[in-house]
C-alpha positions as CSV (number, residue, x, y, z in Angstrom):
1,M,28.3,29.1,-12.3
2,T,29.5,27.6,-9.0
3,R,31.7,24.5,-8.8
4,S,31.6,21.6,-6.4
5,M,34.4,19.1,-6.4
6,G,35.7,20.7,-9.6
7,I,32.6,19.9,-11.6
8,P,30.5,22.7,-13.0
9,F,27.1,23.1,-11.3
10,D,25.2,22.6,-14.5
11,A,27.1,19.4,-15.3
12,Q,26.2,18.1,-11.8
13,F,22.6,19.0,-12.3
14,S,22.5,17.3,-15.8
15,E,24.0,14.2,-14.4
16,R,21.4,14.1,-11.5
17,V,18.6,14.6,-13.9
18,R,19.9,11.9,-16.2
19,W,20.3,9.4,-13.3
20,S,16.9,10.3,-12.0
21,S,15.3,9.7,-15.4
22,V,17.0,6.3,-15.6
23,R,15.8,5.3,-12.1
24,H,12.3,6.6,-13.0
25,M,12.1,4.5,-16.1
26,E,13.2,1.4,-14.3
27,A,10.7,2.0,-11.5
28,H,7.9,2.6,-14.2
29,D,8.8,-0.6,-15.9
30,E,8.6,-2.5,-12.6
31,Y,5.4,-0.9,-11.8
32,I,3.8,-1.9,-15.1
33,R,5.1,-5.4,-14.6
34,I,3.5,-5.6,-11.1
35,L,0.1,-4.2,-12.3
36,R,0.0,-6.7,-15.1
37,A,0.5,-9.5,-12.7
38,M,-2.3,-8.4,-10.4
39,T,-5.7,-10.0,-10.4
40,P,-8.7,-7.7,-11.0
41,E,-9.6,-8.1,-7.3
42,Q,-6.1,-6.9,-6.4
43,K,-6.3,-4.0,-8.7
44,L,-9.6,-2.9,-7.3
45,R,-8.3,-3.3,-3.7
46,A,-5.2,-1.2,-4.6
47,T,-7.4,1.5,-6.2
48,S,-9.6,1.6,-3.2
49,N,-6.5,1.9,-0.9
50,L,-5.3,4.8,-3.0
51,Y,-8.6,6.6,-2.9
52,W,-8.9,6.4,0.9
53,A,-5.3,7.4,1.3
54,A,-6.0,10.5,-0.9
55,R,-9.0,11.3,1.3
56,D,-6.8,11.0,4.4
57,L,-4.2,13.3,3.0
58,K,-6.9,15.8,2.0
59,A,-8.3,15.7,5.5
60,A,-4.8,16.3,6.9
61,W,-4.5,19.3,4.6
62,F,-7.8,20.8,5.7
63,R,-6.8,20.3,9.3
64,S,-3.5,22.1,8.8
65,Q,-5.2,25.0,7.0
66,H,-8.2,25.2,9.4
67,P,-7.1,24.1,12.9
68,E,-10.2,25.7,14.3
69,W,-12.5,23.3,12.4
70,S,-14.2,20.3,14.1
71,E,-13.7,16.9,12.7
72,E,-17.2,17.0,11.3
73,Q,-16.3,20.2,9.3
74,V,-13.1,18.6,8.1
75,Q,-15.0,15.5,6.9
76,K,-17.7,17.6,5.2
77,A,-15.0,19.6,3.4
78,V,-13.3,16.3,2.3
79,R,-16.6,14.9,1.0
80,D,-17.3,18.2,-0.9
81,A,-13.8,18.2,-2.3
82,F,-14.1,14.7,-3.7
83,L,-17.7,15.1,-4.8
84,Y,-17.1,18.3,-6.6
85,A,-13.4,17.7,-7.5
86,R,-12.4,20.8,-5.8
87,D,-9.2,21.3,-3.8
């Protein structure tokens, strides 16, 4: 076990996990509050934005894995991935 500033590593890790969990729960509660305050139209728009952002990320991943592919090939792979729920 290594020490940093006189505190055992596992104690430091436990404190970071505990603090992270507290922040996560606070963020989760705030997220739920925001969602409940949204209109159905706002929720639909947010969902659509998330969907298209996921497609953009998938396209970026395909480009990084297959730099030789044309944009048409990348877009086809993205369509197939979302249509057939493949990665």
